[in-house]
C-alpha positions as a printed Julia matrix, in Angstrom:
358×3 Matrix{Float64}:
 69.9   64.11  -24.94
 72.06  67.1   -25.84
 75.78  66.89  -26.6
 76.46  68.65  -23.33
 74.44  66.19  -21.23
 76.86  63.99  -19.23
 76.68  60.25  -19.68
 75.52  58.23  -16.7
 78.98  56.88  -15.96
 80.74  60.24  -16.38
 78.13  61.82  -14.1
 78.61  59.2   -11.4
 82.38  59.24  -11.58
 82.4   63.03  -11.81
 80.42  63.38   -8.61
 82.75  60.92   -6.93
 85.78  62.93   -8.03
 84.35  66.22   -6.77
 83.57  64.79   -3.35
 86.93  63.08   -3.16
 88.76  66.28   -4.01
 87.0   68.09   -1.2
 88.34  65.62    1.35
 91.98  65.95    2.43
 94.11  63.47    0.53
 91.02  61.85   -1.01
 90.22  60.25    2.33
 86.48  60.14    1.75
 86.76  58.25   -1.52
 89.25  55.81    0.0
 86.85  55.23    2.86
 84.03  54.55    0.4
 86.06  51.88   -1.35
 87.28  50.25    1.84
 83.81  50.16    3.33
 82.46  47.53    0.96
 81.68  45.41    3.99
 79.05  42.71    4.22
 76.32  44.29    6.29
 74.62  40.93    6.11
 77.39  39.31    8.12
 77.38  42.19   10.6
 73.79  41.47   11.56
 74.17  37.68   11.09
 71.1   37.3     8.89
 70.18  33.97    7.32
 68.17  33.18    4.23
 64.78  31.54    4.71
 64.9   27.76    4.41
 61.45  27.42    2.82
 60.71  29.01   -0.57
 59.68  28.13   -4.12
 63.04  27.08   -5.48
 64.11  27.22   -9.1
 65.14  24.03  -10.87
 68.63  22.73  -10.07
 71.26  24.36  -12.24
 72.47  22.21  -15.16
 76.08  21.5   -16.03
 77.85  24.72  -16.96
 79.42  24.78  -20.47
 81.92  27.35  -19.19
 83.76  24.55  -17.38
 84.81  23.22  -20.8
 85.32  26.47  -22.72
 88.04  28.71  -21.33
 86.99  32.35  -21.11
 83.25  31.78  -21.56
 81.14  33.6   -18.98
 79.74  31.17  -16.41
 76.04  30.35  -16.39
 75.71  32.23  -13.09
 77.94  35.24  -12.44
 79.85  34.94   -9.14
 78.83  37.61   -6.64
 82.37  39.01   -6.48
 82.41  39.45  -10.28
 78.94  40.97  -10.63
 79.07  44.53  -11.97
 78.15  47.49   -9.78
 76.67  50.74  -11.12
 74.76  53.15   -8.86
 74.85  56.75   -7.65
 76.1   56.0    -4.12
 79.54  57.48   -3.42
 79.68  55.54   -0.17
 77.87  52.22    0.05
 75.05  52.48    2.6
 75.57  50.37    5.72
 72.07  49.55    6.93
 71.02  47.91   10.18
 68.32  45.39    9.29
 66.87  45.52   12.78
 65.84  49.17   12.34
 65.21  49.22    8.58
 61.74  49.41    7.05
 60.19  50.26    3.71
 56.86  51.86    2.87
 54.37  51.42    0.02
 52.5   54.67   -0.36
 51.17  57.27   -2.77
 48.21  56.28   -4.92
 47.18  53.29   -2.8
 44.12  52.47   -0.72
 46.1   50.89    2.13
 49.5   52.52    2.78
 51.76  49.82    4.15
 55.07  49.63    6.01
 57.14  46.46    6.21
 60.24  45.75    8.26
 62.96  43.24    7.43
 61.57  40.54    9.7
 58.14  40.78    8.08
 59.59  40.55    4.57
 61.74  37.56    5.51
 58.62  35.8     6.81
 56.69  36.19    3.54
 56.53  33.5     0.82
 59.56  33.72   -1.45
 60.61  32.54   -4.89
 63.91  32.06   -6.69
 64.28  33.94   -9.97
 67.05  33.37  -12.53
 67.53  36.75  -14.17
 70.08  38.69  -16.18
 70.23  42.36  -15.29
 72.17  45.01  -17.17
 73.02  48.67  -17.11
 71.81  50.97  -19.87
 75.4   52.27  -19.94
 76.63  48.93  -21.25
 78.22  49.44  -24.64
 77.96  46.77  -27.35
 80.11  43.89  -26.12
 80.49  45.48  -22.68
 80.71  43.91  -19.22
 77.95  45.81  -17.36
 75.63  42.81  -17.38
 75.4   39.72  -15.19
 73.23  36.7   -14.5
 72.26  35.62  -10.99
 69.82  33.45   -9.06
 67.87  35.89   -6.92
 65.68  35.08   -3.92
 62.89  37.36   -2.8
 59.28  38.26   -2.23
 57.09  38.73   -5.29
 56.54  42.42   -5.84
 52.93  41.7    -6.74
 52.34  40.27   -3.24
 53.59  43.5    -1.66
 51.58  45.68   -4.04
 48.44  43.68   -3.3
 48.85  44.54    0.38
 48.79  48.27   -0.43
 46.04  48.05   -3.09
 47.17  50.45   -5.87
 44.52  52.85   -7.14
 43.35  52.39  -10.72
 44.85  55.74  -11.84
 48.43  54.81  -10.85
 50.61  53.81  -13.8
 54.11  54.13  -12.27
 55.96  52.5    -9.38
 58.61  54.97   -8.28
 61.15  53.16   -6.11
 63.34  55.11   -3.69
 66.7   54.19   -2.2
 68.07  55.23    1.17
 70.7   57.26   -0.72
 68.03  59.36   -2.48
 68.11  57.57   -5.84
 64.77  56.94   -7.55
 63.69  54.77  -10.48
 60.25  54.41  -12.04
 58.66  51.64  -14.07
 55.12  50.69  -15.15
 52.78  49.28  -12.51
 52.04  46.45  -14.96
 55.68  45.28  -14.69
 55.09  44.63  -11.01
 52.44  42.06  -11.88
 53.19  40.53  -15.3
 56.64  39.03  -14.62
 58.67  37.66  -11.7
 59.59  41.06  -10.26
 60.82  40.63   -6.7
 62.04  42.42   -3.62
 65.32  40.51   -3.48
 66.98  39.53   -0.2
 69.34  36.88   -1.56
 71.75  36.4    -4.44
 73.31  33.12   -5.58
 72.37  31.35   -2.37
 73.69  34.03   -0.04
 72.2   36.96    1.82
 72.34  40.06   -0.37
 75.49  41.97    0.51
 75.83  45.72    1.01
 77.44  46.27   -2.38
 74.43  44.79   -4.15
 71.72  46.42   -2.06
 71.31  44.86    1.41
 68.85  44.57    3.0
 66.41  44.65    0.06
 66.7   45.59   -3.61
 64.43  45.41   -6.63
 64.91  42.97   -9.49
 62.49  43.52  -12.39
 63.21  41.2   -15.35
 63.35  42.86  -18.74
 64.06  46.43  -17.59
 67.38  48.25  -17.46
 68.64  49.06  -13.99
 68.22  52.81  -14.34
 64.43  52.43  -14.28
 64.09  49.45  -11.96
 67.04  47.97  -10.06
 66.89  50.16   -6.96
 69.25  49.03   -4.2
 68.92  49.75   -0.48
 65.19  50.05   -1.0
 63.3   52.45    1.26
 60.01  53.28   -0.45
 57.67  52.26   -3.25
 55.55  55.19   -4.37
 52.56  54.55   -6.6
 52.11  57.59   -8.85
 51.81  58.71  -12.47
 54.48  59.09  -15.17
 53.04  62.47  -16.15
 53.52  63.79  -12.62
 56.85  62.4   -11.35
 60.15  61.29  -12.84
 62.92  59.02  -11.63
 66.51  60.21  -11.15
 67.82  59.54  -14.68
 64.64  60.49  -16.54
 64.98  64.08  -15.4
 68.51  63.99  -16.85
 67.4   63.15  -20.37
 67.15  59.36  -20.42
 64.19  57.48  -21.83
 61.2   57.09  -19.52
 60.8   53.4   -20.37
 63.86  51.16  -20.34
 63.21  47.7   -21.81
 66.41  45.69  -22.13
 67.44  45.28  -25.76
 68.21  41.88  -27.28
 72.0   41.65  -27.12
 74.91  39.26  -27.62
 78.6   39.38  -26.75
 81.78  37.59  -27.8
 83.71  36.49  -24.7
 86.45  34.56  -26.51
 88.59  35.31  -28.37
 89.28  38.87  -27.3
 89.57  41.93  -29.51
 93.11  42.15  -30.96
 94.14  38.75  -29.6
 97.05  37.01  -31.32
 96.21  33.4   -32.14
 97.54  30.33  -33.89
 95.74  28.11  -36.42
 94.99  25.5   -33.75
 91.28  24.57  -33.43
 89.51  26.61  -30.75
 86.13  28.09  -29.83
 84.35  31.33  -30.5
 81.99  31.74  -27.56
 79.96  34.2   -25.54
 76.55  35.01  -24.1
 73.28  36.45  -25.41
 70.31  37.84  -23.49
 66.78  39.14  -23.97
 65.16  39.07  -20.51
 61.5   37.93  -20.49
 61.78  36.97  -24.19
 64.5   34.33  -24.12
 67.08  33.55  -26.8
 66.03  31.39  -29.78
 69.16  31.53  -31.93
 72.71  32.94  -32.02
 74.7   33.29  -35.24
 78.36  33.99  -35.9
 79.92  35.5   -39.0
 83.63  35.24  -39.8
 84.87  37.87  -42.23
 82.2   38.14  -44.94
 81.19  34.49  -44.81
 77.77  33.02  -44.24
 76.19  33.3   -40.8
 76.71  30.09  -38.8
 74.25  28.92  -36.14
 75.97  28.52  -32.8
 75.44  25.81  -30.2
 73.24  27.14  -27.39
 73.81  26.49  -23.71
 71.02  25.64  -21.26
 68.04  27.97  -20.87
 67.44  28.17  -17.12
 64.76  30.84  -17.61
 63.57  33.15  -20.36
 65.01  36.04  -18.35
 68.54  34.61  -18.13
 71.32  34.85  -20.65
 72.27  31.85  -22.77
 75.8   30.81  -23.52
 76.7   30.04  -27.1
 79.74  28.72  -28.97
 81.06  27.35  -32.25
 84.14  25.26  -32.96
 86.58  27.2   -35.12
 89.85  26.54  -36.93
 91.37  29.99  -37.59
 93.02  30.87  -40.87
 96.18  32.96  -41.1
 95.82  36.72  -41.19
 93.29  39.09  -39.7
 89.93  37.53  -38.88
 86.83  39.64  -38.31
 84.16  38.02  -36.12
 80.6   39.26  -35.53
 77.71  37.88  -33.5
 73.95  38.46  -33.54
 71.1   36.98  -31.52
 67.45  36.25  -32.25
 65.09  36.38  -29.27
 62.0   34.33  -28.49
 59.72  36.74  -30.37
 61.67  36.22  -33.61
 63.41  39.61  -33.48
 67.05  39.59  -34.65
 69.53  42.2   -33.47
 70.06  45.14  -35.76
 73.49  45.8   -37.25
 73.0   49.54  -36.73
 75.35  50.89  -34.06
 73.78  53.4   -31.69
 75.05  55.09  -28.55
 73.95  54.08  -25.06
 71.8   57.19  -24.61
 68.91  57.61  -24.3
 67.76  53.98  -24.0
 70.66  51.57  -24.58
 73.17  50.72  -27.3
 72.48  48.56  -30.35
 74.66  46.81  -32.93
 76.51  43.57  -33.55
 79.51  42.92  -31.34
 82.43  42.65  -33.74
 86.08  41.93  -33.04
 89.26  41.44  -35.08
 91.92  38.87  -34.14
 95.36  38.22  -35.58
 96.18  34.66  -36.61
 99.77  33.64  -37.28
């Protein structure tokens, strides 16, 4: 990506600013913010009562460690990144989605048909490629939906298709390998954390594809799945210089303490989360100043696509303390120390903070 290519976030916010400026007094932008309304409640939809449920959630270590991210991110705290200036308000009774392109049996499904299909719960961490090292554009949720493979089987993809290009009602598109629709728990999600998906997060249906960054997979307000080829069509961000394939990198983050925090020498915790969707987290290590790496306690693993909480007990010493974290995933790969920018395929590096201890 060239130095003049805008970042994803600057592009999104820049478009928002231009549109807002064109409306008297910024009325359009204000309307967009105020219209984060639950379309689900407007149409009084209910989640199916019969589905393949995930195991009950274990006790959450975050209840005992102040500042640690919870095992499951509350819906109201879950990050939002997309290209929609105004959140689409979709009537489920008239909505439908198509599966077309390189398929033997083009198929159209409405909301009622999707809600009647067999469903599964999937515990999955999703993140934005724009997330900087230690950033907050990542969250873990329990999603409910129809297996993408079941929908693809209905349309019968042709052997030459290697890309699923997903299209949103707002014109956004994201493409990922056909294989990813079959080799993991990719779903057409209708629920999130036990509730109907809300408008902000993609009602009536969105894609959740474990192990892939959102810019190539997490299409909200889904309207169409197009089976095609990577050498013939590109998703929205690929044509703007981002990597064609977007596997989520193995990452870890320090939640507590915070960068620059002033502390005392009282015993406390260093804690955070680590994630490597579809690979799982095997080990997390913490380094204080230039000391030896210490293995952290790991929280429960509810799936190999969900983040794991980690923590160590720590008695700070006076002065400035430098703290770093690194994770090792289920394949044995350990995060690289090398810091890289978010473009074109996600940031790398150890999250490192400095705190002041009096």
